[in-house]
VOGU-3710 file (C-alpha; in Angstrom, 3 decimals, decimal comma):
1> mpdwcnidtg> -30,593/97,712/49,853  -27,585/96,772/52,042  -24,102/97,930/51,154  -22,615/94,438/50,868  -24,512/93,382/47,726  -23,922/94,017/44,012  -26,895/95,591/42,222  -25,582/95,213/38,659  -27,226/92,019/37,364  -26,965/92,729/33,652
11> eavyrsrdai> -25,494/90,268/31,225  -21,896/90,460/30,004  -20,568/89,421/26,589  -17,073/87,951/26,217  -15,017/86,925/23,213  -12,660/83,952/23,521  -10,466/82,001/21,147  -10,266/79,082/23,538  -12,611/76,116/23,285  -15,780/76,485/25,332
21> knlkisvrve> -15,180/73,066/26,921  -12,332/74,619/28,937  -14,694/77,011/30,730  -14,791/76,515/34,513  -17,063/78,581/36,770  -17,002/78,745/40,554  -20,446/79,262/42,109  -20,924/79,924/45,802  -24,245/80,402/47,608  -24,475/81,343/51,265
31> rvtstatlsq> -27,532/81,828/53,429  -27,759/85,133/55,280  -30,290/84,317/58,034  -31,896/86,885/60,280  -29,993/85,475/63,283  -26,688/85,739/61,455  -27,469/89,311/60,395  -28,355/90,269/63,951  -25,191/88,560/65,131  -23,043/90,608/62,763
41> hlqqqvlsqe> -24,786/93,837/63,807  -24,284/93,126/67,519  -20,692/92,071/66,964  -19,948/95,432/65,313  -21,446/97,184/68,331  -19,481/95,029/70,780  -16,218/95,620/68,911  -16,686/99,332/69,543  -16,670/98,590/73,309  -13,218/97,252/74,138
51> drgaielqtl> -14,025/96,249/77,733  -17,002/93,990/76,846  -15,886/92,646/73,496  -14,525/89,271/74,669  -17,668/88,328/76,621  -20,249/89,332/73,997  -18,460/87,669/71,060  -18,716/84,280/72,720  -22,455/84,590/73,338  -23,221/85,720/69,762
61> tsqspagdne> -21,491/82,901/67,881  -23,762/81,203/65,313  -24,613/77,617/66,201  -26,154/76,543/62,868  -24,212/74,005/60,790  -22,330/75,462/57,820  -23,257/72,646/55,423  -26,898/73,743/55,177  -26,095/77,432/54,880  -23,444/77,532/52,179
71> eelvigwqek> -22,103/75,564/49,222  -19,376/76,187/46,655  -18,775/74,204/43,464  -16,615/74,442/40,363  -18,736/73,587/37,326  -17,579/72,912/33,770  -19,354/73,691/30,523  -22,450/71,474/30,023  -21,606/69,503/33,170  -24,727/67,814/34,477
81> lfsqyemdlf> -25,362/68,036/38,228  -28,598/66,482/39,423  -30,875/68,161/41,929  -32,620/66,319/44,712  -35,842/66,501/42,721  -34,171/64,826/39,708  -32,552/62,214/41,911  -35,990/61,210/43,193  -37,551/61,441/39,724  -35,047/59,453/37,653
91> qneaacqspl> -34,542/56,677/40,156  -37,839/55,225/38,958  -37,292/53,625/35,573  -41,024/53,678/34,785  -40,972/57,489/34,745  -38,307/57,573/32,019  -39,816/58,115/28,596  -37,074/59,499/26,364  -33,537/58,197/25,716  -32,194/61,154/27,702
101> drqyhaevta> -34,353/60,149/30,696  -33,036/56,603/30,523  -29,479/57,920/30,386  -30,146/60,040/33,462  -31,644/57,003/35,165  -28,394/55,093/34,634  -26,331/58,007/35,959  -28,545/58,428/39,024  -28,340/54,728/39,741  -24,555/54,894/39,533
111> lrrakgrrnl> -24,493/57,864/41,909  -26,650/56,039/44,449  -24,366/53,032/44,285  -21,418/55,345/44,925  -23,340/56,580/47,985  -23,534/60,251/47,337  -23,048/63,159/44,977  -20,752/66,115/45,297  -23,501/68,756/45,122  -26,329/69,487/47,526
121> riftytdhdr> -28,063/72,750/46,641  -26,362/73,749/43,377  -27,337/71,818/40,238  -27,428/72,455/36,480  -29,682/72,240/33,445  -27,712/71,591/30,256  -28,640/72,370/26,675  -30,214/68,924/26,252  -32,614/69,277/29,180  -36,216/70,270/28,776
131> ytschpfhql> -35,616/73,365/30,860  -33,856/75,154/27,984  -36,987/74,975/25,843  -39,215/76,314/28,622  -39,652/79,859/29,796  -36,751/80,708/32,107  -38,622/83,572/33,732  -41,133/81,363/35,508  -38,340/80,122/37,716  -37,852/83,628/39,032
141> qntdllntik> -41,414/84,070/40,215  -40,575/82,607/43,608  -37,304/84,445/44,017  -36,153/88,014/43,618  -32,566/88,526/42,423  -31,545/92,045/43,367  -34,918/93,464/42,428  -37,902/94,203/44,597  -40,251/94,993/41,694  -41,695/92,198/39,577
151> stpsflaerm> -40,935/93,031/35,942  -42,896/91,584/33,031  -40,683/90,322/30,184  -41,257/91,865/26,798  -42,394/89,946/23,744  -38,878/89,943/22,313  -37,435/88,590/25,579  -39,991/85,797/25,608  -39,288/84,776/22,032  -35,523/84,974/22,429
161> anvrqrrqer> -35,740/82,787/25,531  -37,482/80,078/23,512  -34,992/79,980/20,664  -33,528/76,498/20,438  -30,562/75,237/18,448  -31,999/74,666/15,016  -31,215/75,416/11,406  -33,252/77,648/9,227  -34,993/75,628/6,576  -34,060/76,491/3,011
171> rtmdsntkii> -37,031/77,470/0,951  -36,952/77,866/-2,782  -37,943/81,256/-4,114  -41,177/81,100/-6,035  -41,569/83,255/-9,101  -44,728/84,779/-7,591  -43,063/85,534/-4,253  -42,918/89,219/-3,369  -39,448/90,452/-2,501  -40,836/93,431/-0,569
181> nwepteefvr> -43,963/93,117/1,532  -45,446/96,610/1,589  -48,395/95,650/3,839  -47,130/93,177/6,453  -49,607/91,766/8,915  -49,205/92,131/12,654  -48,461/88,426/13,066  -45,806/88,601/10,329  -44,103/91,517/12,083  -44,141/89,699/15,429
191> sshvvnsvmq> -42,796/86,446/14,011  -40,088/88,098/11,864  -38,758/90,352/14,618  -36,812/87,608/16,404  -33,265/86,745/15,394  -32,933/82,978/15,039  -29,307/82,447/16,057  -27,742/79,116/16,928  -26,913/79,256/20,645  -26,049/76,665/23,275
201> tmhimgdlgp> -27,408/77,378/26,734  -26,566/76,193/30,231  -28,357/77,139/33,449  -26,853/76,874/36,917  -29,638/76,506/39,473  -29,929/76,573/43,228  -32,281/74,786/45,619  -32,949/77,440/48,270  -35,323/75,372/50,356  -35,100/75,081/54,136
211> pgglglkene> -32,736/72,518/55,694  -34,237/69,058/55,379  -36,778/70,249/52,767  -34,763/69,951/49,557  -36,259/68,571/46,374  -39,270/70,859/45,990  -39,764/72,413/42,573  -41,019/75,726/43,951  -37,733/76,314/45,779  -35,599/76,202/42,620
221> cllltiktdg> -33,859/79,466/41,692  -31,981/80,436/38,540  -28,514/81,539/39,613  -26,574/81,873/36,345  -27,239/81,586/32,612  -24,449/80,942/30,111  -24,930/81,119/26,336  -22,409/80,636/23,563  -22,271/80,286/19,804  -19,746/78,743/17,472
231> ngtvivkpdf> -17,884/82,027/16,939  -16,359/82,354/20,397  -19,013/84,617/21,922  -19,905/83,823/25,545  -22,837/85,569/27,255  -23,012/85,376/31,053  -25,931/86,662/33,138  -25,259/87,915/35,743  -21,644/88,866/35,195  -18,726/87,457/37,173
241> nqgkepyriv> -18,159/89,267/40,460  -14,427/89,786/39,798  -13,774/91,109/43,305  -17,058/93,020/43,571  -19,717/92,481/46,231  -21,803/89,284/46,039  -25,276/89,260/44,529  -28,331/89,248/46,788  -31,203/86,757/46,439  -34,427/87,147/48,406
251> tagekkevwr> -36,842/84,228/48,359  -40,611/84,650/48,324  -43,102/83,316/50,824  -43,703/83,900/54,508  -40,044/83,478/55,443  -38,091/85,713/53,113  -34,586/84,372/53,361  -31,592/86,240/52,014  -28,783/84,462/50,139  -25,436/85,621/48,816
261> lvvenvspam> -24,287/84,558/45,332  -20,671/84,749/44,156  -19,767/83,787/40,558  -16,145/83,653/39,410  -14,325/82,488/36,310  -11,775/79,877/37,406  -10,843/78,501/33,999  -7,253/77,209/34,024  -4,740/79,407/32,251  -2,944/78,069/29,205
271> kpeekereqn> 0,569/76,823/29,827  3,442/78,629/28,060  4,373/75,585/25,973  0,747/75,090/24,930  0,418/78,761/24,032  3,579/78,649/21,948  2,406/75,487/20,223  -0,927/77,124/19,414  0,772/80,233/17,994  2,981/78,061/15,811
281> mykdlyvrhk> -0,086/76,198/14,622  -1,799/79,487/13,704  1,304/80,682/11,861  1,477/77,435/9,903  -2,225/77,747/9,107  -1,804/81,328/7,856  1,189/80,335/5,718  -0,747/77,472/4,156  -3,709/79,734/3,503  -1,456/82,333/1,874
291> eylnsrvgqd> 0,128/79,678/-0,328  -3,329/78,453/-1,287  -4,421/81,958/-2,278  -1,228/82,490/-4,260  -1,811/79,242/-6,106  -5,350/80,302/-6,965  -4,379/83,809/-8,072  -1,188/82,870/-9,877  1,714/85,067/-10,951  0,415/86,273/-14,318
301> fempppgvlr> -0,933/89,657/-13,285  -2,425/91,963/-15,850  0,026/94,851/-16,146  -0,134/97,909/-18,373  2,644/98,344/-20,943  5,807/100,258/-19,955  5,277/103,996/-19,772  1,503/103,654/-19,268  -0,325/104,579/-16,073  -3,567/102,730/-15,413
311> yvmngeivsa> -6,138/104,643/-13,352  -9,146/102,839/-11,850  -11,822/104,589/-9,837  -14,728/103,026/-7,959  -16,897/105,942/-6,963  -20,186/106,599/-5,242  -22,501/109,584/-5,368  -23,468/109,648/-1,715  -25,869/112,543/-1,210  -26,957/116,005/-2,267
321> kgfeydnlyi> -28,186/118,679/0,094  -29,175/122,338/0,193  -31,164/122,457/-3,055  -34,403/124,339/-3,516  -36,726/121,607/-4,818  -37,320/117,923/-4,122  -37,087/114,787/-6,333  -33,460/115,257/-7,339  -31,371/113,321/-9,823  -27,835/113,864/-11,155
331> hflmelpsnw> -26,472/113,641/-14,674  -22,683/113,240/-14,859  -20,012/112,672/-17,502  -16,224/112,239/-17,670  -13,777/114,351/-19,669  -10,404/112,883/-20,644  -7,537/115,347/-21,180  -4,821/114,872/-23,760  -2,699/111,687/-23,563  -5,562/109,919/-21,786
341> sslplqtlsg> -7,630/107,104/-23,282  -10,296/104,667/-22,125  -11,542/101,251/-23,127  -13,825/101,054/-26,172  -16,818/99,902/-24,119  -16,151/102,259/-21,216  -19,182/104,345/-20,236  -18,237/107,972/-19,721  -21,626/109,273/-18,556  -24,529/108,254/-16,380
351> vtqtcrtrtl> -27,745/109,309/-14,663  -28,767/108,507/-11,102  -32,184/107,539/-9,860  -34,678/110,154/-8,712  -34,412/110,567/-4,966  -36,634/112,370/-2,495  -35,092/114,443/0,273  -35,394/114,096/4,026  -34,769/116,748/6,652  -31,545/116,449/8,651
361> gkdnvaffsf> -31,016/119,449/10,878  -31,550/122,553/8,783  -30,879/120,940/5,378  -32,885/118,759/3,021  -30,676/115,821/2,060  -31,197/113,309/-0,753  -29,253/110,068/-0,307  -28,407/108,486/-3,668  -25,716/105,894/-2,850  -25,237/105,575/-6,602
371> pfnfeafyms> -22,107/103,588/-7,589  -20,041/104,125/-10,714  -16,666/102,925/-11,970  -14,167/104,364/-14,378  -10,953/103,095/-15,945  -8,525/105,122/-18,056  -4,912/104,963/-19,270  -2,321/107,709/-19,434  0,595/107,468/-21,870  3,085/110,327/-21,913
381> ekesdgailq> 4,813/111,409/-25,119  8,517/112,185/-25,368  7,991/115,748/-26,459  5,562/116,349/-23,563  7,595/114,814/-20,739  8,090/118,220/-19,150  4,386/119,062/-19,286  2,226/118,953/-16,206  0,107/115,836/-15,882  -3,601/116,621/-16,299
391> wpvlyfkvls> -6,160/114,340/-14,662  -9,689/113,474/-15,823  -12,587/115,650/-14,739  -16,118/114,602/-13,737  -18,772/117,170/-14,656  -22,207/116,809/-13,105  -25,553/118,570/-13,230  -28,220/118,347/-10,504  -31,821/118,472/-11,692  -35,233/118,246/-10,020
401> ldswhryrte> -38,454/116,713/-11,305  -41,910/118,085/-10,497  -45,276/116,321/-10,434  -45,818/117,124/-14,149  -42,532/115,412/-15,079  -40,870/118,721/-15,903  -37,285/119,157/-14,866  -35,449/122,164/-13,473  -31,739/122,778/-13,340  -30,641/122,987/-9,710
411> gygyllfpav> -26,884/123,323/-10,043  -23,663/122,626/-11,957  -20,369/121,387/-10,565  -17,230/119,465/-11,361  -14,924/117,038/-9,584  -11,217/116,726/-10,285  -10,070/113,120/-9,973  -7,714/112,703/-6,989  -4,048/112,426/-7,825  -3,273/110,302/-4,748
421> pgkhtvtcqt> -4,559/106,709/-4,634  -6,759/105,589/-1,781  -10,129/106,561/-0,385  -11,340/110,151/-0,663  -14,535/111,860/0,457  -15,123/115,028/-1,554  -17,941/117,572/-1,250  -18,444/119,782/-4,317  -20,371/123,054/-4,265  -22,696/123,847/-7,162
431> wrplqsgpvs> -24,147/126,906/-8,868  -26,665/127,625/-11,609  -27,112/130,451/-14,138  -29,366/133,279/-13,031  -31,404/135,675/-15,105  -32,320/139,083/-13,761  -35,924/139,998/-13,136  -38,961/138,185/-11,699  -39,964/136,586/-15,002  -37,254/133,960/-14,790
441> alrrffiggs> -38,259/132,997/-11,232  -41,956/132,746/-12,215  -41,123/130,666/-15,278  -38,985/128,371/-13,154  -41,752/127,888/-10,581  -44,769/127,451/-12,889  -43,381/126,090/-16,150  -40,201/124,390/-14,977  -37,805/125,947/-17,444  -34,524/127,487/-16,313
451> peledisyvr> -31,347/128,702/-18,002  -28,920/125,915/-18,967  -25,333/125,713/-20,200  -24,853/124,632/-23,797  -21,370/123,326/-22,974  -21,093/121,765/-19,507  -17,313/122,198/-19,611  -17,978/125,923/-19,084  -18,279/125,008/-15,395  -14,479/124,809/-15,311
461> vpgtfkgerl> -12,597/125,756/-18,509  -14,442/125,439/-21,829  -12,974/122,934/-24,230  -13,069/125,478/-27,051  -11,084/128,076/-25,085  -7,715/128,860/-26,713  -6,673/132,147/-25,139  -4,574/132,990/-22,139  -7,238/134,635/-19,930  -10,825/133,538/-19,398
471> srfgfstett> -13,210/136,342/-18,473  -16,719/135,675/-17,184  -17,594/139,267/-16,427  -21,353/139,837/-16,663  -22,275/136,156/-16,229  -24,699/135,981/-13,259  -24,868/132,847/-11,145  -26,518/131,724/-7,912  -24,971/129,425/-5,310  -27,106/126,335/-4,694
481> gsvtfnlhci> -26,363/123,113/-2,786  -23,553/120,574/-2,578  -22,941/116,982/-3,667  -20,821/114,475/-1,717  -18,741/111,755/-3,394  -16,873/108,732/-2,065  -13,936/107,837/-4,314  -11,680/104,772/-4,186  -8,749/105,341/-6,552  -6,212/102,784/-7,761
491> qqakafvdat> -3,091/103,510/-9,811  -1,119/100,784/-11,561  2,089/101,106/-13,545  5,027/98,887/-14,298  7,352/101,489/-12,815  5,771/100,843/-9,395  6,977/97,227/-9,308  10,177/97,414/-11,315  12,981/97,335/-8,745  15,632/98,919/-10,991
501> mmknrrqkvy> 13,472/101,849/-12,042  11,296/102,184/-8,966  13,099/105,079/-7,341  13,479/107,339/-10,366  10,201/106,631/-12,094  8,107/106,749/-8,937  9,750/109,984/-7,887  8,917/111,446/-11,270  5,288/110,325/-11,065  4,965/111,558/-7,489
511> dqlggfsqqg> 6,416/114,911/-8,463  3,814/115,189/-11,176  1,044/114,134/-8,799  2,145/116,596/-6,161  2,452/119,402/-8,690  -1,012/118,722/-10,019  -2,642/118,392/-6,601  -1,729/122,014/-5,849  -3,444/123,373/-8,943  -3,682/126,978/-7,926
521> avssileafq> -0,151/127,686/-6,703  2,402/125,120/-7,848  1,162/124,873/-11,431  1,404/128,618/-11,963  4,893/128,688/-10,412  6,134/125,919/-12,709  4,668/127,585/-15,770  6,239/130,913/-14,796  9,582/129,185/-14,275  9,438/127,548/-17,710
531> rarqkmqear> 8,523/130,847/-19,398  11,356/132,648/-17,597  13,826/129,967/-18,577  12,734/130,099/-22,206  13,080/133,898/-22,296  16,533/133,626/-20,731  17,628/131,157/-23,398  16,358/133,463/-26,134  18,167/136,418/-24,574  21,360/134,371/-24,286
541> eslprdlihs> 21,370/133,601/-27,992  21,202/137,310/-28,805  24,081/138,300/-26,471  27,736/138,580/-27,603  30,108/135,734/-26,816  32,006/137,663/-24,151  28,808/137,952/-22,092  27,833/134,253/-22,322  29,992/133,322/-19,338  28,338/135,862/-17,019
551> stqiqseysa> 24,869/134,884/-18,331  25,585/131,230/-17,501  26,497/132,126/-13,930  23,268/134,100/-13,484  21,215/131,216/-14,889  22,871/128,685/-12,547  22,205/130,909/-9,547  18,596/131,384/-10,611  18,121/127,613/-11,034  19,624/126,965/-7,590
//
């Protein structure tokens, strides 16, 4: 392969906001004959010899006319340029059968009266021509564009090449129609594998016949294919050169001639005033669309009462991995702390479908993609304003089902609802109770029974616990797998939109959110601070009056 040619003939996909009618493409074909190639090789040798360069360059000048060896045209989108074969075909009115043929006959007649056409070798097939419904690969059998090996198009390439601009017929769904075809036939798979997209196609061709022998169908060569849809996508094959080397075309037959092909995008740039006018038009369109949406939505938004925080969660149980057995399902329920309430018809529990696992890496993963939603309201009381805000908790239990429809407990876990609105991806680790000895493992394997928790809130803090310290000494557990959740949280309160109270109320809510998000450290610090302050107040009441002043100074320094 010579160094002057471009070997990348793949298609390129462009996105454009401009109308496709403004597309202009410059196509240039140039014959590289054997004499011209020899001439260039000898000229390079002569240039290396300074004393003989002037004599040899005169003897090696090409004498062939340039009009037969090269041609360059600027072609617009769906611009029809007739070939010599079409000029001879459509000049006879008896050969015209369709309305399009008669239209071409009138255009050819007008061109002959004008005594000439602006193209010689380069011509086009538009989307209305019969060429677009034929196989485009048969035109490449006589030419070889940058490839010396004849490649056979695949079935998908053949079907995609025959896709015409058509609309998919609407068929009514019969009551006996199967939504899922579990045993598709081979013909059904082949016919349903092709994407039927609405595309407009244009082919730029070249007549690479010898001088004086134009108009033969076997000398036609596909130079460029352009496809576009109504969404601004433009597909060009091959891509524009854009300063790269020209493409190389080698014709078949006894005389294998070599041609250069250069394709460039020469579409006129938009003028500044037109660009500004278009931007203003888009802005006006967006403003009108926004006003339309506002008119449809209205101003009467549903707002919670003052002092009430509305919490909405749209969640998804994504997957579970690392468990011992297959056929997993998850049972979950919500727990509302004090000062929280839900709607009367709100479902606070649920069960997923049974899902089989698949191997990903070293883990067995079950993909549930089970959606759930939850809505609750928080209303603080005056006497509990200083208390830390507690958020709802989601408790879940992972179970497995065997072939005898017996279930086993695979793991327990809990999920604390995020305090910050937005999207969150949380992975929760699970564990299950464990009994000592081999009897429990044998019972779990053969019978399916396993130890269970009577109160699922024991996973975190039991609801019946009233003491200060919770001891689980002697309770044996085993680490199992993990469950992944996707959570989309929304918080709504009147304090968020009230301009006069926004700063204070939002700061208070954010302080509570931030304090609760750091459960382990900040909560304990705040509780210790409140207990110390209460003890200091009790000690102050028992001190004499002369020591109150010094006690106040110590308290102020401690608070600072």
